[in-house]
N, CA, C, O and the ligand as a Tripos MOL2 file, in Angstrom:
@<TRIPOS>MOLECULE
protein
  257   255    65     0     0
PROTEIN
NO_CHARGES

@<TRIPOS>ATOM
      1 N          62.8510   12.8900   -1.9450 N.3       1 MET1
      2 CA         61.7780   13.2920   -1.0180 C.3       1 MET1
      3 C          60.7630   12.1720   -0.8510 C.2       1 MET1
      4 O          59.8890   12.0030   -1.7020 O.2       1 MET1
      5 N          60.8590   11.4240    0.2030 N.am      2 PRO2
      6 CA         59.9820   10.2620    0.3780 C.3       2 PRO2
      7 C          58.5300   10.6370    0.6010 C.2       2 PRO2
      8 O          57.6330    9.8280    0.3640 O.2       2 PRO2
      9 N          58.2900   11.8800    1.0630 N.am      3 ALA3
     10 CA         56.9220   12.2990    1.3510 C.3       3 ALA3
     11 C          56.0450   12.2090    0.1110 C.2       3 ALA3
     12 O          54.8460   11.9470    0.2030 O.2       3 ALA3
     13 N          56.6470   12.4280   -1.0340 N.am      4 ARG4
     14 CA         55.8650   12.4510   -2.2660 C.3       4 ARG4
     15 C          55.2240   11.0940   -2.5660 C.2       4 ARG4
     16 O          54.2160   11.0180   -3.2690 O.2       4 ARG4
     17 N          55.8020   10.0510   -2.0390 N.am      5 ASP5
     18 CA         55.3150    8.7250   -2.3820 C.3       5 ASP5
     19 C          53.9480    8.4190   -1.8020 C.2       5 ASP5
     20 O          53.1690    7.6690   -2.3920 O.2       5 ASP5
     21 N          53.6580    8.9980   -0.6490 N.am      6 PHE6
     22 CA         52.3730    8.6280   -0.0620 C.3       6 PHE6
     23 C          51.4040    9.7960    0.0190 C.2       6 PHE6
     24 O          50.2610    9.6350    0.4470 O.2       6 PHE6
     25 N          51.8610   10.9660   -0.3920 N.am      7 PHE7
     26 CA         50.9520   12.1010   -0.4120 C.3       7 PHE7
     27 C          50.1880   12.1380   -1.7180 C.2       7 PHE7
     28 O          50.6910   11.7340   -2.7660 O.2       7 PHE7
     29 N          48.9730   12.6270   -1.6360 N.am      8 HIS8
     30 CA         48.3210   13.0380   -2.8680 C.3       8 HIS8
     31 C          47.6530   14.3740   -2.6120 C.2       8 HIS8
     32 O          47.5210   14.7880   -1.4600 O.2       8 HIS8
     33 N          47.2400   15.0400   -3.6430 N.am      9 SER9
     34 CA         46.7070   16.3940   -3.5380 C.3       9 SER9
     35 C          47.6960   17.3180   -2.8420 C.2       9 SER9
     36 O          47.3360   18.0620   -1.9290 O.2       9 SER9
     37 N          48.9100   17.2610   -3.2730 N.am     10 VAL10
     38 CA         49.9260   18.0780   -2.6260 C.3      10 VAL10
     39 C          49.7670   19.5360   -3.0320 C.2      10 VAL10
     40 O          49.5540   19.8670   -4.1980 O.2      10 VAL10
     41 N          49.8770   20.3680   -2.0520 N.am     11 GLU11
     42 CA         49.7380   21.8070   -2.2390 C.3      11 GLU11
     43 C          50.9180   22.4610   -1.5340 C.2      11 GLU11
     44 O          51.4230   21.9460   -0.5360 O.2      11 GLU11
     45 N          51.3440   23.5830   -2.0550 N.am     12 ARG12
     46 CA         52.5290   24.1950   -1.4600 C.3      12 ARG12
     47 C          52.2140   25.6050   -0.9810 C.2      12 ARG12
     48 O          51.6860   26.4230   -1.7340 O.2      12 ARG12
     49 N          52.5350   25.8760    0.2520 N.am     13 ILE13
     50 CA         52.3980   27.2210    0.7930 C.3      13 ILE13
     51 C          53.7650   27.6070    1.3340 C.2      13 ILE13
     52 O          54.1950   27.1030    2.3720 O.2      13 ILE13
     53 N          54.4400   28.4970    0.6340 N.am     14 GLY14
     54 CA         55.8050   28.8280    1.0220 C.3      14 GLY14
     55 C          56.6540   27.5700    0.9390 C.2      14 GLY14
     56 O          56.5990   26.8580   -0.0640 O.2      14 GLY14
     57 N          57.4250   27.2860    1.9550 N.am     15 PRO15
     58 CA         58.2630   26.0900    1.9420 C.3      15 PRO15
     59 C          57.5160   24.8550    2.4260 C.2      15 PRO15
     60 O          58.0690   23.7560    2.4510 O.2      15 PRO15
     61 N          56.2650   25.0400    2.8070 N.am     16 VAL16
     62 CA         55.5200   23.9400    3.4160 C.3      16 VAL16
     63 C          54.6420   23.2380    2.3830 C.2      16 VAL16
     64 O          53.9080   23.8750    1.6280 O.2      16 VAL16
     65 N          54.7350   21.9420    2.3710 N.am     17 GLN17
     66 CA         53.8760   21.1370    1.5120 C.3      17 GLN17
     67 C          52.7690   20.5230    2.3510 C.2      17 GLN17
     68 O          52.9890   20.0460    3.4650 O.2      17 GLN17
     69 N          51.5740   20.5510    1.7780 N.am     18 ILE18
     70 CA         50.4500   19.9100    2.4560 C.3      18 ILE18
     71 C          50.0070   18.7260    1.6070 C.2      18 ILE18
     72 O          49.7210   18.8600    0.4180 O.2      18 ILE18
     73 N          49.9610   17.6030    2.2290 N.am     19 GLY19
     74 CA         49.5440   16.4130    1.5050 C.3      19 GLY19
     75 C          48.4330   15.7150    2.2510 C.2      19 GLY19
     76 O          48.3690   15.7360    3.4800 O.2      19 GLY19
     77 N          47.5680   15.1020    1.4880 N.am     20 THR20
     78 CA         46.4990   14.3350    2.1080 C.3      20 THR20
     79 C          46.8590   12.8630    2.0420 C.2      20 THR20
     80 O          47.2340   12.3430    0.9910 O.2      20 THR20
     81 N          46.7450   12.2360    3.1250 N.am     21 THR21
     82 CA         47.0400   10.8080    3.1440 C.3      21 THR21
     83 C          45.9940   10.1150    4.0120 C.2      21 THR21
     84 O          45.1960   10.7590    4.6940 O.2      21 THR21
     85 N          46.0200    8.8300    3.9670 N.am     22 ARG22
     86 CA         45.0220    8.0900    4.7340 C.3      22 ARG22
     87 C          45.7340    7.2400    5.7750 C.2      22 ARG22
     88 O          46.6700    6.5000    5.4720 O.2      22 ARG22
     89 N          45.2800    7.3640    6.9670 N.am     23 SER23
     90 CA         45.8910    6.5680    8.0230 C.3      23 SER23
     91 C          45.5510    5.0980    7.8190 C.2      23 SER23
     92 O          44.3860    4.7250    7.6840 O.2      23 SER23
     93 N          46.5850    4.2800    7.8010 N.am     24 ARG24
     94 CA         46.3440    2.8600    7.5760 C.3      24 ARG24
     95 C          45.6310    2.2260    8.7570 C.2      24 ARG24
     96 O          44.9100    1.2380    8.6140 O.2      24 ARG24
     97 N          45.8470    2.8150    9.9290 N.am     25 ARG25
     98 CA         45.2690    2.2360   11.1360 C.3      25 ARG25
     99 C          43.7890    2.5340   11.2690 C.2      25 ARG25
    100 O          42.9890    1.6370   11.5350 O.2      25 ARG25
    101 N          43.4230    3.8010   11.0840 N.am     26 THR26
    102 CA         42.0470    4.2020   11.3350 C.3      26 THR26
    103 C          41.2390    4.3850   10.0480 C.2      26 THR26
    104 O          40.0100    4.4330   10.0880 O.2      26 THR26
    105 N          41.9330    4.4860    8.9000 N.am     27 GLY27
    106 CA         41.2330    4.7060    7.6500 C.3      27 GLY27
    107 C          40.7660    6.1410    7.4850 C.2      27 GLY27
    108 O          40.0550    6.4600    6.5320 O.2      27 GLY27
    109 N          41.1630    7.0120    8.4130 N.am     28 GLN28
    110 CA         40.7570    8.4110    8.3480 C.3      28 GLN28
    111 C          41.7180    9.2060    7.4860 C.2      28 GLN28
    112 O          42.8970    8.8730    7.3700 O.2      28 GLN28
    113 N          41.1960   10.2530    6.8900 N.am     29 THR29
    114 CA         42.0380   11.1250    6.0910 C.3      29 THR29
    115 C          42.8150   12.0620    7.0090 C.2      29 THR29
    116 O          42.2570   12.6760    7.9190 O.2      29 THR29
    117 N          44.1020   12.1540    6.7490 N.am     30 VAL30
    118 CA         44.9620   13.0040    7.5490 C.3      30 VAL30
    119 C          45.6210   14.0230    6.6400 C.2      30 VAL30
    120 O          46.1250   13.6830    5.5690 O.2      30 VAL30
    121 N          45.6140   15.2710    7.0730 N.am     31 HIS31
    122 CA         46.2800   16.3160    6.3050 C.3      31 HIS31
    123 C          47.6120   16.6030    6.9750 C.2      31 HIS31
    124 O          47.6730   17.0740    8.1100 O.2      31 HIS31
    125 N          48.6450   16.3140    6.2610 N.am     32 ALA32
    126 CA         49.9820   16.4730    6.8230 C.3      32 ALA32
    127 C          50.6580   17.6900    6.2170 C.2      32 ALA32
    128 O          50.6910   17.8520    4.9970 O.2      32 ALA32
    129 N          51.1890   18.5320    7.0660 N.am     33 ALA33
    130 CA         51.9690   19.6830    6.6180 C.3      33 ALA33
    131 C          53.4330   19.3870    6.9010 C.2      33 ALA33
    132 O          53.8120   19.0540    8.0240 O.2      33 ALA33
    133 N          54.2380   19.5140    5.8700 N.am     34 VAL34
    134 CA         55.6580   19.2010    6.0180 C.3      34 VAL34
    135 C          56.4800   20.3360    5.4330 C.2      34 VAL34
    136 O          56.2560   20.7520    4.2960 O.2      34 VAL34
    137 N          57.4270   20.8330    6.2060 N.am     35 CYS35
    138 CA         58.3110   21.8690    5.6970 C.3      35 CYS35
    139 C          59.4100   21.2110    4.8780 C.2      35 CYS35
    140 O          60.0610   20.2640    5.3200 O.2      35 CYS35
    141 N          59.5980   21.7360    3.6740 N.am     36 THR36
    142 CA         60.5780   21.1090    2.7810 C.3      36 THR36
    143 C          61.9450   21.7500    2.9110 C.2      36 THR36
    144 O          62.9000   21.3160    2.2670 O.2      36 THR36
    145 N          62.0450   22.7700    3.7310 N.am     37 ALA37
    146 CA         63.3390   23.4270    3.8970 C.3      37 ALA37
    147 C          64.3210   22.4830    4.5720 C.2      37 ALA37
    148 O          63.9950   21.8120    5.5510 O.2      37 ALA37
    149 N          65.4960   22.4480    4.0430 N.am     38 GLU38
    150 CA         66.5150   21.5960    4.6250 C.3      38 GLU38
    151 C          66.8480   22.1010    6.0210 C.2      38 GLU38
    152 O          66.8780   23.3090    6.2550 O.2      38 GLU38
    153 N          67.0920   21.2050    6.9250 N.am     39 ARG39
    154 CA         67.4720   21.5190    8.3020 C.3      39 ARG39
    155 C          66.3100   22.0650    9.1230 C.2      39 ARG39
    156 O          66.5130   22.4210   10.2840 O.2      39 ARG39
    157 N          65.1220   22.1460    8.5800 N.am     40 CYS40
    158 CA         63.9740   22.5730    9.3820 C.3      40 CYS40
    159 C          63.3210   21.3380    9.9960 C.2      40 CYS40
    160 O          63.3000   21.1660   11.2140 O.2      40 CYS40
    161 N          62.7940   20.4940    9.1340 N.am     41 GLY41
    162 CA         62.2760   19.2270    9.5970 C.3      41 GLY41
    163 C          60.9220   19.3060   10.2860 C.2      41 GLY41
    164 O          60.4810   18.3360   10.9020 O.2      41 GLY41
    165 N          60.2570   20.4560   10.1860 N.am     42 TRP42
    166 CA         58.9620   20.6060   10.8380 C.3      42 TRP42
    167 C          57.8950   19.8370   10.0810 C.2      42 TRP42
    168 O          57.8490   19.8660    8.8520 O.2      42 TRP42
    169 N          57.0490   19.1600   10.8120 N.am     43 SER43
    170 CA         55.9090   18.4960   10.1830 C.3      43 SER43
    171 C          54.8450   18.2550   11.2390 C.2      43 SER43
    172 O          55.1340   18.0750   12.4220 O.2      43 SER43
    173 N          53.5990   18.2590   10.7680 N.am     44 ALA44
    174 CA         52.5020   18.0400   11.7040 C.3      44 ALA44
    175 C          51.3040   17.4990   10.9400 C.2      44 ALA44
    176 O          51.1500   17.7390    9.7420 O.2      44 ALA44
    177 N          50.4680   16.7740   11.6450 N.am     45 ASN45
    178 CA         49.2640   16.2300   11.0310 C.3      45 ASN45
    179 C          48.0310   16.9510   11.5540 C.2      45 ASN45
    180 O          47.9570   17.3230   12.7250 O.2      45 ASN45
    181 N          47.0730   17.1370   10.6660 N.am     46 TYR46
    182 CA         45.8430   17.8400   11.0370 C.3      46 TYR46
    183 C          44.6310   17.0800   10.5220 C.2      46 TYR46
    184 O          44.7000   16.3380    9.5420 O.2      46 TYR46
    185 N          43.5390   17.2870   11.2070 N.am     47 GLY47
    186 CA         42.3210   16.5970   10.8300 C.3      47 GLY47
    187 C          41.5980   17.2500    9.6700 C.2      47 GLY47
    188 O          40.8100   16.6070    8.9770 O.2      47 GLY47
    189 N          41.8680   18.5270    9.4590 N.am     48 THR48
    190 CA         41.2150   19.2220    8.3590 C.3      48 THR48
    191 C          42.2480   19.9400    7.5070 C.2      48 THR48
    192 O          43.3280   20.3000    7.9750 O.2      48 THR48
    193 N          41.8950   20.1370    6.2630 N.am     49 ARG49
    194 CA         42.7990   20.8050    5.3430 C.3      49 ARG49
    195 C          42.9810   22.2740    5.7550 C.2      49 ARG49
    196 O          44.0690   22.8370    5.6310 O.2      49 ARG49
    197 N          41.9100   22.8690    6.2390 N.am     50 THR50
    198 CA         41.9820   24.2670    6.6720 C.3      50 THR50
    199 C          43.0140   24.4460    7.7750 C.2      50 THR50
    200 O          43.8020   25.3910    7.7540 O.2      50 THR50
    201 N          43.0030   23.5490    8.7180 N.am     51 ALA51
    202 CA         43.9580   23.6310    9.8210 C.3      51 ALA51
    203 C          45.3800   23.4680    9.3130 C.2      51 ALA51
    204 O          46.2930   24.1500    9.7780 O.2      51 ALA51
    205 N          45.5640   22.5750    8.3710 N.am     52 ALA52
    206 CA         46.9010   22.3550    7.8150 C.3      52 ALA52
    207 C          47.3720   23.5910    7.0530 C.2      52 ALA52
    208 O          48.5400   23.9700    7.1330 O.2      52 ALA52
    209 N          46.4520   24.2200    6.3090 N.am     53 GLN53
    210 CA         46.8060   25.4210    5.5500 C.3      53 GLN53
    211 C          47.1630   26.5640    6.4880 C.2      53 GLN53
    212 O          48.1110   27.3110    6.2470 O.2      53 GLN53
    213 N          46.4020   26.6860    7.5440 N.am     54 LEU54
    214 CA         46.6700   27.7430    8.5110 C.3      54 LEU54
    215 C          48.0400   27.5290    9.1550 C.2      54 LEU54
    216 O          48.8120   28.4730    9.3220 O.2      54 LEU54
    217 N          48.3250   26.3000    9.5090 N.am     55 ALA55
    218 CA         49.6150   25.9890   10.1260 C.3      55 ALA55
    219 C          50.7550   26.2710    9.1530 C.2      55 ALA55
    220 O          51.8210   26.7470    9.5440 O.2      55 ALA55
    221 N          50.5100   25.9680    7.8810 N.am     56 ALA56
    222 CA         51.5460   26.2040    6.8740 C.3      56 ALA56
    223 C          51.8130   27.6920    6.7260 C.2      56 ALA56
    224 O          52.9600   28.1100    6.5680 O.2      56 ALA56
    225 N          50.7700   28.4820    6.7750 N.am     57 ARG57
    226 CA         50.9290   29.9300    6.6090 C.3      57 ARG57
    227 C          51.6170   30.5520    7.8120 C.2      57 ARG57
    228 O          52.3890   31.5010    7.6740 O.2      57 ARG57
    229 N          51.3360   30.0190    8.9810 N.am     58 THR58
    230 CA         51.8990   30.6250   10.1780 C.3      58 THR58
    231 C          53.2380   30.0070   10.5540 C.2      58 THR58
    232 O          53.9100   30.4850   11.4690 O.2      58 THR58
    233 N          53.6240   28.9580    9.8590 N.am     59 HIS59
    234 CA         54.9020   28.3240   10.1670 C.3      59 HIS59
    235 C          56.0620   29.2810    9.8730 C.2      59 HIS59
    236 O          56.1470   29.8730    8.7970 O.2      59 HIS59
    237 N          56.9240   29.4080   10.8310 N.am     60 ARG60
    238 CA         58.1040   30.2620   10.6280 C.3      60 ARG60
    239 C          59.3290   29.3680   10.5920 C.2      60 ARG60
    240 O          59.6620   28.6680   11.5490 O.2      60 ARG60
    241 N          59.9590   29.4240    9.4840 N.am     61 CYS61
    242 CA         61.1450   28.6180    9.2960 C.3      61 CYS61
    243 C          62.3180   29.2260   10.0580 C.2      61 CYS61
    244 O          62.5470   30.4350   10.0280 O.2      61 CYS61
    245 N          63.0440   28.3570   10.7350 N.am     62 ARG62
    246 CA         64.2450   28.8470   11.4070 C.3      62 ARG62
    247 C          65.3390   29.0970   10.3790 C.2      62 ARG62
    248 O          66.1730   29.9880   10.5400 O.2      62 ARG62
    249 N          65.3190   28.3150    9.3490 N.am     63 VAL63
    250 CA         66.3250   28.4540    8.3020 C.3      63 VAL63
    251 C          65.7270   29.2810    7.1740 C.2      63 VAL63
    252 O          64.7000   28.9070    6.6090 O.2      63 VAL63
    253 N          66.3340   30.3550    6.8560 N.am     64 ARG64
    254 CA         65.7620   31.1700    5.7910 C.3      64 ARG64
    255 C          66.8590   31.7870    4.9530 C.2      64 ARG64
    256 O          66.5740   32.5130    4.0010 O.2      64 ARG64
    257 ZN         60.3220   25.2630    8.1010 Zn       65 ZN65
@<TRIPOS>BOND
     1     1     2 1
     2     2     3 1
     3     3     4 2
     4     3     5 am
     5     5     6 1
     6     6     7 1
     7     7     8 2
     8     7     9 am
     9     9    10 1
    10    10    11 1
    11    11    12 2
    12    11    13 am
    13    13    14 1
    14    14    15 1
    15    15    16 2
    16    15    17 am
    17    17    18 1
    18    18    19 1
    19    19    20 2
    20    19    21 am
    21    21    22 1
    22    22    23 1
    23    23    24 2
    24    23    25 am
    25    25    26 1
    26    26    27 1
    27    27    28 2
    28    27    29 am
    29    29    30 1
    30    30    31 1
    31    31    32 2
    32    31    33 am
    33    33    34 1
    34    34    35 1
    35    35    36 2
    36    35    37 am
    37    37    38 1
    38    38    39 1
    39    39    40 2
    40    39    41 am
    41    41    42 1
    42    42    43 1
    43    43    44 2
    44    43    45 am
    45    45    46 1
    46    46    47 1
    47    47    48 2
    48    47    49 am
    49    49    50 1
    50    50    51 1
    51    51    52 2
    52    51    53 am
    53    53    54 1
    54    54    55 1
    55    55    56 2
    56    55    57 am
    57    57    58 1
    58    58    59 1
    59    59    60 2
    60    59    61 am
    61    61    62 1
    62    62    63 1
    63    63    64 2
    64    63    65 am
    65    65    66 1
    66    66    67 1
    67    67    68 2
    68    67    69 am
    69    69    70 1
    70    70    71 1
    71    71    72 2
    72    71    73 am
    73    73    74 1
    74    74    75 1
    75    75    76 2
    76    75    77 am
    77    77    78 1
    78    78    79 1
    79    79    80 2
    80    79    81 am
    81    81    82 1
    82    82    83 1
    83    83    84 2
    84    83    85 am
    85    85    86 1
    86    86    87 1
    87    87    88 2
    88    87    89 am
    89    89    90 1
    90    90    91 1
    91    91    92 2
    92    91    93 am
    93    93    94 1
    94    94    95 1
    95    95    96 2
    96    95    97 am
    97    97    98 1
    98    98    99 1
    99    99   100 2
   100    99   101 am
   101   101   102 1
   102   102   103 1
   103   103   104 2
   104   103   105 am
   105   105   106 1
   106   106   107 1
   107   107   108 2
   108   107   109 am
   109   109   110 1
   110   110   111 1
   111   111   112 2
   112   111   113 am
   113   113   114 1
   114   114   115 1
   115   115   116 2
   116   115   117 am
   117   117   118 1
   118   118   119 1
   119   119   120 2
   120   119   121 am
   121   121   122 1
   122   122   123 1
   123   123   124 2
   124   123   125 am
   125   125   126 1
   126   126   127 1
   127   127   128 2
   128   127   129 am
   129   129   130 1
   130   130   131 1
   131   131   132 2
   132   131   133 am
   133   133   134 1
   134   134   135 1
   135   135   136 2
   136   135   137 am
   137   137   138 1
   138   138   139 1
   139   139   140 2
   140   139   141 am
   141   141   142 1
   142   142   143 1
   143   143   144 2
   144   143   145 am
   145   145   146 1
   146   146   147 1
   147   147   148 2
   148   147   149 am
   149   149   150 1
   150   150   151 1
   151   151   152 2
   152   151   153 am
   153   153   154 1
   154   154   155 1
   155   155   156 2
   156   155   157 am
   157   157   158 1
   158   158   159 1
   159   159   160 2
   160   159   161 am
   161   161   162 1
   162   162   163 1
   163   163   164 2
   164   163   165 am
   165   165   166 1
   166   166   167 1
   167   167   168 2
   168   167   169 am
   169   169   170 1
   170   170   171 1
   171   171   172 2
   172   171   173 am
   173   173   174 1
   174   174   175 1
   175   175   176 2
   176   175   177 am
   177   177   178 1
   178   178   179 1
   179   179   180 2
   180   179   181 am
   181   181   182 1
   182   182   183 1
   183   183   184 2
   184   183   185 am
   185   185   186 1
   186   186   187 1
   187   187   188 2
   188   187   189 am
   189   189   190 1
   190   190   191 1
   191   191   192 2
   192   191   193 am
   193   193   194 1
   194   194   195 1
   195   195   196 2
   196   195   197 am
   197   197   198 1
   198   198   199 1
   199   199   200 2
   200   199   201 am
   201   201   202 1
   202   202   203 1
   203   203   204 2
   204   203   205 am
   205   205   206 1
   206   206   207 1
   207   207   208 2
   208   207   209 am
   209   209   210 1
   210   210   211 1
   211   211   212 2
   212   211   213 am
   213   213   214 1
   214   214   215 1
   215   215   216 2
   216   215   217 am
   217   217   218 1
   218   218   219 1
   219   219   220 2
   220   219   221 am
   221   221   222 1
   222   222   223 1
   223   223   224 2
   224   223   225 am
   225   225   226 1
   226   226   227 1
   227   227   228 2
   228   227   229 am
   229   229   230 1
   230   230   231 1
   231   231   232 2
   232   231   233 am
   233   233   234 1
   234   234   235 1
   235   235   236 2
   236   235   237 am
   237   237   238 1
   238   238   239 1
   239   239   240 2
   240   239   241 am
   241   241   242 1
   242   242   243 1
   243   243   244 2
   244   243   245 am
   245   245   246 1
   246   246   247 1
   247   247   248 2
   248   247   249 am
   249   249   250 1
   250   250   251 1
   251   251   252 2
   252   251   253 am
   253   253   254 1
   254   254   255 1
   255   255   256 2
@<TRIPOS>SUBSTRUCTURE
     1 MET1         2 RESIDUE 1 A MET
     2 PRO2         6 RESIDUE 1 A PRO
     3 ALA3        10 RESIDUE 1 A ALA
     4 ARG4        14 RESIDUE 1 A ARG
     5 ASP5        18 RESIDUE 1 A ASP
     6 PHE6        22 RESIDUE 1 A PHE
     7 PHE7        26 RESIDUE 1 A PHE
     8 HIS8        30 RESIDUE 1 A HIS
     9 SER9        34 RESIDUE 1 A SER
    10 VAL10       38 RESIDUE 1 A VAL
    11 GLU11       42 RESIDUE 1 A GLU
    12 ARG12       46 RESIDUE 1 A ARG
    13 ILE13       50 RESIDUE 1 A ILE
    14 GLY14       54 RESIDUE 1 A GLY
    15 PRO15       58 RESIDUE 1 A PRO
    16 VAL16       62 RESIDUE 1 A VAL
    17 GLN17       66 RESIDUE 1 A GLN
    18 ILE18       70 RESIDUE 1 A ILE
    19 GLY19       74 RESIDUE 1 A GLY
    20 THR20       78 RESIDUE 1 A THR
    21 THR21       82 RESIDUE 1 A THR
    22 ARG22       86 RESIDUE 1 A ARG
    23 SER23       90 RESIDUE 1 A SER
    24 ARG24       94 RESIDUE 1 A ARG
    25 ARG25       98 RESIDUE 1 A ARG
    26 THR26      102 RESIDUE 1 A THR
    27 GLY27      106 RESIDUE 1 A GLY
    28 GLN28      110 RESIDUE 1 A GLN
    29 THR29      114 RESIDUE 1 A THR
    30 VAL30      118 RESIDUE 1 A VAL
    31 HIS31      122 RESIDUE 1 A HIS
    32 ALA32      126 RESIDUE 1 A ALA
    33 ALA33      130 RESIDUE 1 A ALA
    34 VAL34      134 RESIDUE 1 A VAL
    35 CYS35      138 RESIDUE 1 A CYS
    36 THR36      142 RESIDUE 1 A THR
    37 ALA37      146 RESIDUE 1 A ALA
    38 GLU38      150 RESIDUE 1 A GLU
    39 ARG39      154 RESIDUE 1 A ARG
    40 CYS40      158 RESIDUE 1 A CYS
    41 GLY41      162 RESIDUE 1 A GLY
    42 TRP42      166 RESIDUE 1 A TRP
    43 SER43      170 RESIDUE 1 A SER
    44 ALA44      174 RESIDUE 1 A ALA
    45 ASN45      178 RESIDUE 1 A ASN
    46 TYR46      182 RESIDUE 1 A TYR
    47 GLY47      186 RESIDUE 1 A GLY
    48 THR48      190 RESIDUE 1 A THR
    49 ARG49      194 RESIDUE 1 A ARG
    50 THR50      198 RESIDUE 1 A THR
    51 ALA51      202 RESIDUE 1 A ALA
    52 ALA52      206 RESIDUE 1 A ALA
    53 GLN53      210 RESIDUE 1 A GLN
    54 LEU54      214 RESIDUE 1 A LEU
    55 ALA55      218 RESIDUE 1 A ALA
    56 ALA56      222 RESIDUE 1 A ALA
    57 ARG57      226 RESIDUE 1 A ARG
    58 THR58      230 RESIDUE 1 A THR
    59 HIS59      234 RESIDUE 1 A HIS
    60 ARG60      238 RESIDUE 1 A ARG
    61 CYS61      242 RESIDUE 1 A CYS
    62 ARG62      246 RESIDUE 1 A ARG
    63 VAL63      250 RESIDUE 1 A VAL
    64 ARG64      254 RESIDUE 1 A ARG
    65 ZN65       257 GROUP 0 **** ****
């Protein structure tokens, strides 16, 4: 799982992992939500942790 290498403060909500990372370009903190389910591949970046958590909770995996 390559995501683990650059994430810190990883949190898990269901199959979705939320990691905080820093954009190398802007230096801003980015909250990335990534679904760890195989064959799902969903991921998205958010400006706030709350938004990432909400997205993780509402994410519906196609593979279950
Ligand atoms: Zn998923």
